[in-house]
C-alpha positions as CSV (number, residue, x, y, z in Angstrom):
1,M,-89.4,-69.3,-110.5
2,K,-90.1,-67.2,-113.7
3,L,-86.3,-67.8,-114.5
4,L,-86.3,-71.5,-114.1
5,V,-89.5,-71.6,-116.8
6,L,-88.0,-69.2,-119.3
7,I,-84.8,-71.2,-119.0
8,L,-86.8,-74.9,-119.0
9,S,-89.1,-73.7,-122.2
10,I,-85.5,-72.5,-124.2
11,L,-84.4,-76.0,-123.3
12,T,-87.2,-77.7,-125.0
13,S,-86.8,-75.7,-128.3
14,L,-83.3,-77.0,-128.4
15,Y,-83.3,-80.5,-127.2
16,T,-84.8,-82.0,-130.0
17,Q,-81.8,-81.5,-132.0
18,S,-78.7,-83.9,-132.8
19,I,-77.6,-84.9,-129.2
20,D,-74.3,-86.7,-130.4
21,A,-72.8,-83.7,-132.6
22,L,-73.3,-80.9,-130.0
23,L,-71.7,-83.6,-127.6
24,Q,-68.8,-84.4,-129.6
25,D,-68.5,-80.6,-129.8
26,Y,-68.4,-79.9,-126.3
27,E,-65.9,-82.9,-125.6
28,E,-63.4,-80.6,-127.6
29,Q,-62.3,-79.0,-124.4
30,S,-59.3,-76.9,-124.1
31,E,-56.4,-79.0,-124.7
32,L,-54.5,-78.1,-121.7
33,S,-57.5,-79.0,-119.3
34,K,-57.2,-82.4,-120.5
35,K,-53.6,-82.7,-120.1
36,T,-53.4,-81.7,-116.5
37,K,-57.2,-83.2,-115.5
38,D,-56.7,-86.2,-113.0
39,E,-59.5,-88.2,-111.0
40,S,-57.3,-88.9,-108.3
41,A,-56.2,-85.7,-107.2
42,G,-59.4,-85.1,-105.6
43,N,-62.9,-83.3,-105.5
44,L,-62.1,-81.4,-109.3
45,I,-64.3,-78.7,-110.9
46,V,-63.1,-77.6,-114.1
47,Y,-63.7,-74.3,-116.0
48,T,-62.2,-75.1,-119.8
49,R,-61.6,-71.9,-122.2
50,D,-64.5,-72.2,-123.7
51,D,-66.6,-71.7,-120.4
52,L,-64.4,-68.7,-119.2
53,E,-65.5,-67.0,-122.4
54,R,-68.9,-67.7,-123.1
55,M,-69.3,-67.1,-119.4
56,Q,-67.6,-63.7,-120.0
57,V,-65.6,-64.2,-116.7
58,E,-63.8,-60.8,-116.1
59,S,-61.7,-62.2,-112.2
60,L,-61.3,-64.9,-110.4
61,K,-64.6,-64.0,-107.9
62,D,-66.8,-64.6,-111.0
63,I,-66.1,-68.4,-110.9
64,L,-65.8,-68.4,-106.9
65,K,-69.3,-66.5,-106.2
66,S,-70.8,-70.2,-106.9
67,L,-68.4,-72.2,-105.7
68,R,-70.0,-75.6,-104.3
69,F,-70.3,-75.8,-100.0
70,F,-69.0,-72.0,-100.1
71,A,-69.6,-68.3,-100.9
72,Y,-67.4,-65.7,-102.5
73,A,-66.7,-63.0,-99.2
74,E,-64.2,-59.9,-98.7
75,N,-62.8,-59.3,-95.0
76,R,-62.6,-55.6,-93.5
77,L,-59.9,-54.7,-96.0
78,S,-62.2,-55.7,-99.2
79,Q,-59.5,-58.5,-99.5
80,P,-60.5,-62.0,-100.5
81,D,-61.4,-64.3,-98.0
82,I,-64.1,-67.1,-98.7
83,L,-63.6,-68.4,-95.3
84,N,-63.6,-65.1,-93.3
85,Q,-64.4,-65.6,-89.6
86,D,-65.0,-61.4,-88.8
87,P,-63.4,-59.4,-87.5
88,L,-60.7,-61.4,-87.8
89,S,-58.8,-59.6,-91.2
90,Y,-57.9,-62.5,-93.2
91,Y,-58.6,-66.6,-92.3
92,S,-58.2,-68.0,-96.0
93,K,-54.5,-69.5,-95.3
94,S,-55.7,-73.1,-96.4
95,V,-57.0,-72.1,-100.0
96,R,-53.8,-72.2,-102.4
97,V,-53.7,-70.7,-105.8
98,Y,-51.9,-71.8,-108.2
99,L,-50.2,-69.8,-111.7
100,N,-49.7,-72.8,-113.8
101,E,-46.7,-74.9,-112.0
102,H,-46.4,-71.9,-108.7
103,E,-48.2,-71.0,-105.9
104,L,-49.2,-67.4,-105.7
105,L,-48.0,-67.0,-101.9
106,S,-48.2,-64.5,-99.8
107,S,-45.3,-65.2,-96.5
108,L,-47.0,-63.8,-93.8
109,A,-50.7,-64.6,-94.6
110,G,-50.3,-68.0,-96.1
111,S,-52.5,-68.1,-99.1
112,G,-52.3,-65.5,-101.9
113,L,-55.8,-65.8,-101.7
114,I,-55.7,-62.3,-100.3
115,L,-53.9,-61.0,-103.5
116,F,-55.2,-62.9,-106.5
117,G,-58.8,-64.0,-105.2
118,D,-60.4,-60.9,-107.7
119,M,-57.6,-61.2,-110.3
120,E,-58.6,-60.6,-113.8
121,M,-58.6,-63.7,-116.1
122,D,-58.0,-62.6,-119.8
123,F,-54.7,-64.3,-119.4
124,I,-56.2,-67.7,-118.1
125,D,-57.0,-70.3,-120.3
126,H,-58.4,-72.9,-118.1
127,V,-59.3,-73.1,-114.0
128,E,-59.0,-76.4,-112.0
129,I,-60.3,-76.2,-108.3
130,Y,-59.7,-79.2,-105.8
131,Q,-61.9,-79.4,-103.1
132,G,-61.9,-81.9,-99.7
133,F,-58.2,-82.0,-99.5
134,P,-57.0,-82.5,-102.7
135,S,-53.2,-84.2,-103.6
136,F,-50.1,-83.7,-102.2
137,D,-48.7,-83.4,-105.3
138,F,-49.4,-79.9,-105.4
139,G,-47.5,-77.6,-103.2
140,V,-45.3,-77.3,-100.0
141,E,-47.9,-76.9,-97.6
142,P,-51.1,-78.6,-97.3
143,A,-54.5,-77.6,-98.7
144,T,-58.4,-77.9,-97.9
145,I,-59.1,-76.3,-101.6
146,V,-56.8,-75.8,-104.6
147,I,-57.4,-73.4,-107.2
148,R,-55.2,-74.0,-110.4
149,L,-55.0,-71.2,-113.4
150,Y,-53.0,-72.1,-116.4
151,S,-52.2,-68.9,-118.6
152,K,-52.5,-68.9,-122.5
153,N,-49.7,-69.9,-124.5
154,A,-48.4,-69.5,-127.8
155,G,-49.1,-73.4,-128.3
156,H,-52.7,-72.2,-128.1
157,D,-53.1,-68.6,-129.1
158,E,-50.5,-67.6,-131.0
159,G,-51.1,-64.1,-132.4
160,G,-52.5,-61.1,-130.4
161,R,-55.7,-59.7,-128.7
162,V,-56.7,-56.1,-127.7
163,K,-59.7,-56.1,-125.1
164,A,-61.4,-53.1,-123.4
165,T,-64.3,-52.7,-120.6
166,L,-66.5,-50.3,-119.7
167,G,-68.9,-50.9,-116.5
168,S,-70.9,-49.2,-113.7
169,Y,-69.8,-46.5,-111.7
170,G,-67.0,-45.4,-114.0
171,A,-65.1,-48.9,-114.0
172,N,-63.0,-49.8,-117.0
173,K,-60.3,-52.4,-117.7
174,E,-57.9,-52.6,-121.0
175,N,-55.3,-55.4,-121.9
176,I,-53.3,-56.6,-124.6
177,Y,-51.6,-59.8,-125.2
178,Y,-49.5,-61.4,-128.3
179,S,-47.6,-64.5,-128.6
180,D,-45.8,-66.5,-131.3
181,K,-43.9,-69.2,-131.3
182,G,-40.8,-70.9,-133.4
183,D,-39.3,-75.0,-133.8
184,N,-38.2,-74.8,-130.0
185,L,-38.5,-71.5,-128.7
186,S,-42.2,-69.5,-128.0
187,Y,-43.3,-66.7,-126.1
188,F,-46.4,-64.7,-124.0
189,V,-46.6,-61.2,-123.0
190,Y,-49.7,-59.9,-121.4
191,A,-50.2,-56.3,-120.3
192,N,-53.3,-54.7,-117.5
193,Q,-54.5,-52.1,-116.3
194,N,-57.7,-52.4,-114.7
195,D,-59.9,-49.4,-112.5
196,D,-62.3,-51.3,-110.7
197,K,-64.8,-48.6,-109.1
198,K,-67.9,-49.5,-106.9
199,D,-70.7,-48.3,-105.0
200,T,-69.9,-46.4,-101.8
201,Y,-72.0,-47.0,-98.4
202,P,-72.7,-44.2,-96.1
203,H,-72.0,-45.3,-91.9
204,D,-71.7,-42.7,-89.1
205,G,-70.9,-39.4,-91.0
206,E,-68.4,-41.2,-93.0
207,V,-68.2,-42.4,-96.6
208,L,-66.8,-46.4,-96.8
209,R,-65.5,-47.2,-100.2
210,R,-63.5,-49.9,-101.7
211,D,-62.3,-48.9,-105.0
212,N,-59.2,-51.0,-106.4
213,K,-57.1,-50.3,-109.5
214,T,-54.5,-53.0,-110.7
215,S,-52.0,-52.8,-113.2
216,R,-50.4,-56.3,-114.3
217,F,-47.8,-58.0,-116.2
218,Y,-47.4,-61.7,-117.1
219,G,-44.7,-63.2,-119.8
220,S,-43.8,-66.6,-120.4
221,L,-40.4,-67.7,-122.3
222,E,-40.7,-71.6,-122.7
223,Y,-37.5,-73.3,-124.7
224,K,-38.1,-77.3,-125.1
225,N,-38.8,-79.0,-121.5
226,H,-38.0,-75.2,-119.4
227,T,-40.6,-72.2,-119.1
228,L,-38.9,-69.2,-117.7
229,E,-42.5,-66.7,-116.1
230,L,-41.9,-63.3,-115.1
231,H,-45.4,-61.9,-112.9
232,A,-45.5,-58.1,-111.8
233,M,-48.1,-56.0,-110.2
234,R,-49.1,-52.7,-108.6
235,T,-52.6,-52.4,-107.4
236,E,-53.9,-49.4,-104.9
237,G,-57.0,-48.7,-103.3
238,D,-59.0,-48.4,-100.6
239,A,-58.9,-50.6,-97.8
240,F,-62.5,-50.4,-97.0
241,F,-63.4,-50.4,-92.7
242,G,-60.0,-51.2,-92.4
243,S,-58.8,-53.9,-89.6
244,A,-59.4,-52.0,-86.5
245,V,-63.0,-52.7,-84.6
246,G,-64.6,-49.4,-82.8
247,N,-65.3,-46.5,-85.2
248,V,-65.7,-45.8,-89.1
249,P,-62.8,-44.7,-90.6
250,S,-62.8,-41.0,-93.0
251,E,-60.4,-42.4,-95.3
252,T,-58.3,-45.6,-95.9
253,F,-55.6,-46.8,-98.2
254,K,-54.1,-50.1,-99.4
255,A,-51.3,-50.5,-101.8
256,T,-49.6,-54.2,-102.9
257,D,-46.1,-54.2,-105.3
258,Y,-45.7,-58.1,-106.2
259,L,-43.1,-59.5,-108.6
260,S,-42.3,-62.8,-108.7
261,I,-39.9,-65.3,-111.3
262,S,-40.2,-68.8,-111.8
263,T,-38.9,-71.4,-113.6
264,S,-39.9,-74.8,-114.4
265,S,-38.0,-77.7,-116.3
266,K,-38.8,-81.6,-117.1
267,F,-35.7,-84.3,-117.7
268,L,-36.0,-88.1,-118.1
269,D,-38.9,-88.0,-120.6
270,N,-41.0,-85.8,-118.1
271,S,-40.2,-87.7,-115.2
272,V,-38.5,-86.0,-113.3
273,I,-39.7,-81.8,-112.7
274,L,-37.7,-79.3,-110.6
275,N,-39.6,-75.9,-110.4
276,L,-38.0,-72.4,-109.0
277,S,-39.2,-69.5,-107.8
278,Y,-39.3,-66.1,-106.0
279,I,-41.6,-63.9,-104.9
280,N,-41.2,-60.1,-103.8
281,S,-43.9,-57.8,-102.5
282,K,-44.7,-54.7,-100.8
283,N,-48.4,-54.2,-98.6
284,E,-49.0,-50.5,-97.4
285,F,-52.2,-49.8,-95.4
286,A,-53.0,-46.4,-93.8
287,S,-56.6,-45.8,-91.9
288,V,-57.7,-42.1,-90.8
289,Y,-60.2,-41.7,-87.9
290,P,-62.2,-38.3,-87.3
291,V,-60.5,-36.3,-84.5
292,G,-63.7,-37.2,-82.1
293,N,-63.9,-41.0,-83.0
294,P,-60.5,-42.2,-82.5
295,I,-59.6,-45.9,-82.4
296,F,-58.2,-46.9,-78.9
297,V,-55.2,-49.3,-79.0
298,P,-55.3,-51.7,-76.2
299,A,-51.1,-51.8,-76.6
300,P,-49.8,-49.3,-75.8
301,G,-52.9,-48.3,-74.4
302,L,-54.1,-45.0,-76.1
303,P,-56.2,-43.8,-78.6
304,F,-55.4,-42.9,-82.3
305,N,-56.6,-40.9,-84.9
306,T,-54.1,-42.4,-87.5
307,Y,-52.6,-45.8,-88.6
308,A,-50.0,-46.4,-91.2
309,Q,-48.1,-49.7,-91.6
310,I,-45.7,-51.2,-94.3
311,I,-45.0,-55.3,-94.7
312,K,-42.6,-56.8,-96.3
313,E,-42.6,-60.2,-97.7
314,D,-40.1,-62.6,-99.7
315,S,-40.1,-65.8,-100.3
316,F,-37.9,-68.5,-102.1
317,T,-39.1,-72.2,-103.1
318,I,-37.5,-75.5,-104.8
319,S,-39.6,-78.6,-105.6
320,L,-38.0,-81.1,-106.8
321,K,-40.4,-84.5,-108.2
322,K,-39.3,-87.9,-109.9
323,E,-42.0,-90.1,-111.1
324,W,-41.1,-93.9,-111.4
325,N,-43.8,-95.9,-113.3
326,F,-43.9,-99.5,-112.9
327,D,-46.4,-102.3,-114.1
328,S,-48.9,-101.7,-111.9
329,H,-47.5,-98.6,-109.7
330,I,-46.6,-95.1,-110.4
331,I,-44.6,-93.9,-107.9
332,T,-44.1,-89.9,-106.9
333,A,-41.5,-88.8,-104.2
334,G,-40.7,-85.3,-103.8
335,I,-38.7,-82.9,-101.6
336,Q,-39.2,-79.1,-101.0
337,Y,-37.9,-76.5,-100.0
338,R,-39.6,-72.6,-99.0
339,Y,-38.1,-69.9,-96.9
340,K,-40.5,-67.2,-96.2
341,Y,-39.5,-63.6,-94.9
342,F,-42.2,-61.5,-93.4
343,D,-41.6,-57.5,-91.8
344,L,-44.7,-55.8,-90.2
345,S,-42.7,-53.6,-87.1
346,D,-42.8,-50.7,-89.7
347,L,-46.0,-49.4,-87.7
348,K,-46.9,-46.0,-86.4
349,F,-50.2,-44.2,-84.6
350,N,-50.6,-41.0,-84.9
351,G,-47.4,-40.5,-87.1
352,I,-45.6,-42.0,-83.8
353,D,-43.5,-45.5,-84.3
354,A,-45.4,-48.5,-82.4
355,G,-41.7,-50.2,-81.7
356,V,-43.4,-53.4,-82.8
357,V,-40.7,-56.1,-82.1
358,Q,-41.7,-59.2,-83.9
359,P,-40.9,-62.7,-81.8
360,Y,-39.6,-63.8,-85.4
361,D,-39.2,-62.8,-88.8
362,A,-38.6,-66.0,-91.1
363,D,-39.6,-69.6,-91.6
364,N,-37.8,-72.2,-93.2
365,I,-40.0,-74.9,-94.6
366,Y,-38.6,-78.5,-95.5
367,S,-41.4,-80.9,-97.0
368,I,-41.0,-84.5,-98.2
369,F,-43.6,-86.7,-99.5
370,L,-44.3,-90.1,-101.3
371,E,-47.5,-91.0,-103.4
372,D,-48.1,-94.8,-105.2
373,S,-50.7,-94.9,-107.3
374,I,-51.7,-98.9,-107.5
375,T,-53.9,-99.9,-110.5
376,I,-55.5,-103.3,-109.5
377,N,-57.3,-103.4,-113.1
378,E,-58.1,-101.2,-115.9
379,N,-61.3,-100.5,-113.7
380,N,-60.1,-99.8,-109.4
381,L,-57.0,-98.0,-108.5
382,I,-55.4,-96.9,-104.8
383,T,-53.5,-94.2,-104.3
384,I,-51.9,-93.5,-101.3
385,S,-49.9,-90.3,-100.0
386,I,-47.7,-89.3,-96.9
387,M,-46.2,-86.1,-96.7
388,D,-44.1,-84.4,-93.8
389,Q,-43.2,-80.6,-93.4
390,E,-41.0,-79.3,-90.5
391,Y,-41.2,-75.6,-90.0
392,I,-38.2,-74.0,-88.6
393,R,-38.5,-70.8,-86.7
394,G,-36.7,-68.7,-84.5
395,G,-37.1,-66.2,-81.7
396,S,-39.5,-67.0,-79.1
397,V,-41.8,-69.5,-81.3
398,C,-41.2,-73.1,-81.2
399,N,-40.9,-75.3,-84.3
400,Q,-43.7,-77.1,-86.1
401,N,-44.0,-80.4,-87.5
402,T,-46.7,-81.3,-89.7
403,L,-48.4,-84.5,-90.9
404,Q,-50.3,-85.5,-93.8
405,L,-52.2,-88.7,-94.8
406,R,-54.3,-89.3,-97.4
407,L,-55.7,-92.7,-99.0
408,G,-58.2,-92.3,-102.2
409,Y,-59.6,-95.4,-104.1
410,I,-61.1,-94.3,-107.5
411,Y,-63.0,-96.7,-109.4
412,T,-64.3,-95.7,-113.4
413,N,-65.9,-97.5,-115.9
414,T,-67.5,-96.3,-119.3
415,N,-70.1,-93.8,-117.8
416,W,-69.6,-94.5,-113.6
417,V,-66.8,-92.7,-111.7
418,A,-66.7,-93.5,-107.6
419,K,-63.8,-91.7,-105.9
420,T,-63.2,-91.7,-102.4
421,F,-60.5,-90.0,-100.1
422,L,-59.9,-90.5,-96.4
423,S,-57.3,-87.7,-95.2
424,Y,-56.0,-86.5,-92.0
425,Q,-53.8,-83.0,-92.4
426,E,-52.4,-80.6,-89.8
427,F,-51.7,-76.7,-90.6
428,A,-49.1,-75.3,-88.9
429,S,-50.0,-71.8,-87.8
430,E,-49.3,-68.7,-90.3
431,P,-46.9,-66.0,-89.2
432,Y,-49.8,-63.4,-89.1
433,M,-51.5,-65.9,-86.1
434,T,-48.2,-65.3,-84.7
435,I,-46.5,-62.2,-84.5
436,S,-49.3,-59.4,-84.9
437,P,-49.0,-57.2,-82.2
438,H,-53.1,-56.8,-81.8
439,Y,-54.2,-60.3,-81.8
440,G,-51.3,-62.7,-82.7
441,N,-50.1,-65.9,-79.9
442,T,-46.6,-67.3,-80.3
443,E,-48.1,-70.5,-78.7
444,L,-50.3,-71.5,-81.1
445,E,-50.5,-75.2,-81.7
446,A,-51.2,-77.0,-85.6
447,E,-54.9,-77.2,-86.8
448,R,-55.7,-81.0,-87.3
449,Y,-57.8,-82.0,-89.6
450,T,-59.4,-85.3,-90.1
451,S,-62.0,-86.0,-93.3
452,I,-63.7,-88.1,-95.8
453,F,-65.3,-87.4,-98.7
454,Q,-67.1,-89.2,-102.0
455,E,-67.9,-88.8,-105.0
456,F,-70.2,-90.2,-107.5
457,S,-70.3,-89.5,-110.9
458,Y,-72.4,-91.0,-113.8
459,R,-72.2,-89.9,-117.7
460,S,-74.5,-90.9,-120.6
461,P,-74.4,-89.6,-123.8
462,S,-76.4,-86.3,-122.9
463,T,-75.8,-85.8,-119.3
464,L,-73.3,-85.5,-116.1
465,S,-74.4,-86.8,-113.1
466,K,-72.7,-86.3,-109.5
467,I,-73.1,-86.6,-106.1
468,I,-70.4,-85.3,-103.4
469,L,-70.5,-86.4,-99.7
470,G,-68.1,-85.1,-97.0
471,Y,-67.4,-85.1,-93.3
472,G,-64.8,-83.5,-91.4
473,V,-63.7,-83.1,-87.9
474,N,-61.3,-80.1,-86.8
475,K,-59.6,-80.1,-83.8
476,K,-57.7,-77.1,-82.4
477,I,-58.7,-74.5,-84.9
478,P,-57.4,-71.1,-84.1
479,I,-60.4,-68.5,-82.7
480,L,-60.5,-65.1,-80.9
481,D,-60.3,-64.6,-77.2
482,E,-62.5,-62.2,-75.2
483,N,-59.1,-60.6,-75.4
484,F,-59.3,-60.7,-78.8
485,V,-56.0,-62.6,-79.2
486,I,-56.1,-65.9,-81.3
487,Q,-56.3,-69.3,-79.2
488,N,-56.5,-72.7,-80.3
489,S,-60.2,-73.6,-79.7
490,K,-60.4,-76.3,-77.1
491,I,-63.8,-77.8,-78.7
492,D,-63.4,-80.1,-81.2
493,I,-66.2,-79.1,-84.3
494,S,-67.3,-81.2,-86.9
495,G,-69.3,-80.5,-90.4
496,H,-70.4,-82.3,-93.3
497,S,-72.0,-82.0,-96.7
498,A,-73.4,-82.9,-99.4
499,A,-73.9,-81.8,-103.3
500,L,-76.0,-82.9,-106.1
501,E,-74.8,-81.8,-109.6
502,F,-76.8,-82.1,-112.9
503,T,-75.2,-81.0,-116.4
504,L,-77.4,-81.5,-119.5
505,F,-75.3,-81.1,-122.7
506,F,-77.4,-79.9,-126.1
507,N,-77.1,-77.8,-129.0
508,Q,-73.7,-77.5,-129.7
509,K,-71.9,-77.1,-126.9
510,D,-74.6,-76.0,-125.1
511,K,-75.6,-76.8,-121.5
512,L,-77.3,-76.5,-118.2
513,E,-75.9,-76.8,-114.9
514,L,-78.0,-77.7,-112.0
515,Q,-76.3,-77.3,-108.5
516,S,-77.4,-77.7,-104.8
517,S,-75.2,-78.1,-101.7
518,Y,-75.4,-78.2,-98.0
519,T,-72.8,-77.3,-95.5
520,Y,-73.1,-78.0,-91.5
521,I,-70.4,-76.5,-89.6
522,E,-70.0,-76.5,-85.7
523,S,-69.0,-73.3,-83.7
524,P,-65.5,-73.4,-82.9
525,Y,-67.1,-71.1,-80.0
526,G,-70.1,-73.7,-79.1
527,N,-72.3,-71.5,-79.9
528,E,-74.8,-72.5,-82.6
529,A,-73.9,-74.9,-85.5
530,S,-73.7,-72.5,-89.1
531,K,-76.3,-74.2,-91.6
532,H,-76.0,-72.3,-95.4
533,Y,-77.4,-73.9,-98.6
534,T,-76.4,-72.8,-102.3
535,Q,-78.0,-73.5,-105.5
536,V,-77.2,-73.0,-108.7
537,I,-78.7,-73.1,-112.7
538,R,-76.4,-72.1,-115.2
539,M,-77.2,-72.4,-119.0
540,L,-74.6,-71.6,-121.6
541,N,-75.9,-71.5,-125.5
542,S,-74.9,-70.3,-129.0
543,I,-77.6,-69.1,-131.0
544,S,-76.2,-67.9,-134.8
545,N,-73.5,-65.5,-134.2
546,F,-74.6,-65.1,-130.2
547,D,-73.5,-66.7,-127.4
548,I,-75.7,-66.2,-124.1
549,F,-75.0,-66.8,-120.6
550,N,-77.4,-67.1,-117.8
551,E,-76.9,-67.5,-114.1
552,L,-78.9,-67.6,-110.7
553,T,-77.2,-68.3,-107.4
554,I,-79.0,-68.5,-104.0
555,H,-77.6,-68.2,-101.1
556,S,-78.9,-68.5,-97.5
557,G,-77.6,-69.6,-94.2
558,Y,-74.6,-68.2,-94.1
559,Q,-73.1,-66.6,-91.0
560,D,-73.0,-62.8,-90.7
561,M,-74.4,-62.6,-94.5
562,E,-78.1,-61.7,-95.5
563,D,-79.8,-64.2,-97.4
564,G,-79.6,-63.5,-101.2
565,Y,-79.6,-64.6,-104.9
566,D,-77.8,-63.1,-107.3
567,Y,-79.1,-63.6,-111.5
568,S,-76.5,-62.7,-113.7
569,A,-76.5,-62.6,-117.6
570,G,-74.0,-61.2,-121.0
571,V,-74.2,-61.9,-124.6
572,K,-71.4,-62.3,-126.3
573,Y,-71.9,-60.9,-130.5
574,R,-69.6,-62.3,-133.1
575,V,-69.0,-59.4,-135.6
576,S,-66.2,-61.0,-137.4
577,K,-64.0,-63.8,-136.7
578,D,-61.6,-61.4,-135.2
579,F,-63.9,-59.3,-133.4
580,Y,-66.3,-59.3,-130.1
581,I,-68.5,-56.8,-128.4
582,N,-70.1,-58.0,-125.3
583,F,-72.4,-57.0,-123.1
584,K,-72.8,-58.8,-119.2
585,G,-74.9,-57.5,-116.1
586,E,-73.9,-59.0,-112.4
587,N,-76.2,-59.4,-109.9
588,I,-78.8,-57.7,-112.1
589,F,-81.8,-57.2,-109.5
590,N,-79.5,-56.4,-106.8
591,S,-80.4,-59.0,-104.5
592,A,-77.6,-60.9,-103.5
593,L,-75.9,-62.3,-101.3
594,K,-74.6,-58.9,-98.2
595,R,-72.1,-59.2,-95.9
596,S,-72.1,-58.0,-92.2
597,Y,-69.0,-56.3,-90.9
598,V,-68.8,-55.5,-86.8
599,N,-68.3,-52.2,-85.8
600,Q,-68.7,-52.0,-82.4
601,I,-69.0,-55.7,-80.2
602,D,-68.8,-56.0,-76.9
603,P,-65.6,-58.8,-75.9
604,I,-67.4,-60.4,-73.5
605,T,-70.8,-61.2,-74.1
606,R,-70.1,-60.9,-78.0
607,I,-72.9,-58.8,-78.8
608,V,-72.8,-56.4,-81.4
609,S,-74.0,-53.2,-81.1
610,D,-73.5,-51.5,-84.3
611,E,-72.3,-53.5,-88.1
612,V,-72.5,-52.2,-91.5
613,I,-74.5,-54.6,-94.2
614,V,-73.1,-54.4,-98.2
615,P,-73.1,-56.7,-100.8
616,V,-70.4,-59.0,-101.4
617,I,-71.4,-59.0,-105.3
618,E,-72.4,-55.6,-106.4
619,R,-74.9,-54.8,-109.1
620,K,-72.6,-54.1,-112.1
621,F,-73.3,-53.2,-116.2
622,M,-70.6,-54.1,-118.3
623,L,-69.9,-53.4,-122.1
624,G,-67.0,-54.7,-123.8
625,M,-65.0,-54.8,-127.1
626,E,-62.0,-57.3,-128.5
627,Y,-60.3,-58.0,-131.2
628,L,-57.7,-60.5,-132.5
629,F,-54.9,-60.0,-135.0
């Protein structure tokens, strides 16, 4: 409450300044963000270049932790998973992450959020987040949330920058980028090293850790209407609790090597787009358990003290889209193909090969979509979309065919925007759900979602107000049975959500944002429904050479989480036009949302007898500098 009073006091002192000039400055958003914003694509949240810099966004989770309707979380392996359902190791398969035009993909898990949900943001220009079953135009496979990251480029960032940051627990990050452009050719290169050290958590005589070290290279080369991108990453660190349930490991390890090469080309006045991408990755996991506290493995039915696994993945995606622009119709058609390979057979317990035999090791996905945006008049637009996927699989796993339907209505005038989206979507089972030797099920059926989302927004010269309402029914959602095997739930799950947002613009790009959201979701196990709330107060303002950031996020009612509030703040000082110093504190009062991780659970009654509770976002302070050249 004291924080709110302080914010309102500051606001009152600043509001008397010229609103018209201030709002005009605010409207000078990132040029790239303007080009990619599309009201008909879904319920959109935009973080402009100015937002990211003044909020001192160091990683993607700095944004996701205040996302409406959700809370940032991590699974047992300390991997990002905002839809996590413990003790499943991963569940956010329908959250799609894109870097420019290409999906950051995991062949086994389905979504790249597992690898990139906490990626550093120093080479990102702006971010768009689409909720509520967004446009099929985005990708090969359906999504509930689409996160689109747009990299910096020579057109907007010619020259170079070097940045260094020191943080709590000995954390440090260093990166550099440089870009240049000619008449037809331009390039952007970026390199980063991030040693993300965190607090430790003693439990049952052992110490749980979740430190992580990442090295990354990204480069793009643009020639006229063609773009070539190279993205390489090496990350290694602690696997926190490990994937097994039963005892606390004395040591854990995880590592990922990731490489992607992608191209994007436009033809015929940009009406034809051809995208190609190849991804190769290798993931390593290991756990060591004390001699007196082994883990029992149902298959082959023996205790073990060491676990080690190597998972290999490959994928290739080709997408061809064509747009026709008629008098009142914009018709888009797309043909897409994706090949996904995955091998998790390299599994050892106590150094002995587990003899894993995969039911299959590849997906061939054929996808076709058609979308018609019908302009009724300058204020009214209807969008109709249909998409079909064919999943060709081998071995003992049946092929799956999935259908997506979407109907949207958009009304706009000078001040008002109203958007309605009605969707029906089917999600094929991801490979990890079917081929896992521990909980996989080759007979899983596709999940089915029916939803309706409504958004109203009103803009005045100094304010922006939004109301977002949603309702959906999920059928055949995957759950764990009493034997810890994934099954399709026999219970149809309904849920509804609502959000109210208000933004006040003042004093040179400065703004105050207020957000309140509520979500109700029934339990697929027939238990008590989940009701959770999120409130956000965020203020960005500039005084002389100082950029000041304040954010308070309050979470309550989340399943397997303790209620909490996260107050974060930062100051960025412009020493000269090329040199900046910044300081930021996250979860300053150490009262943020805490996550419960199961250690001991009764498989029949599902009563938890032992658990570990840790903060999702730790308290951390960071001091940094950056120099432009």
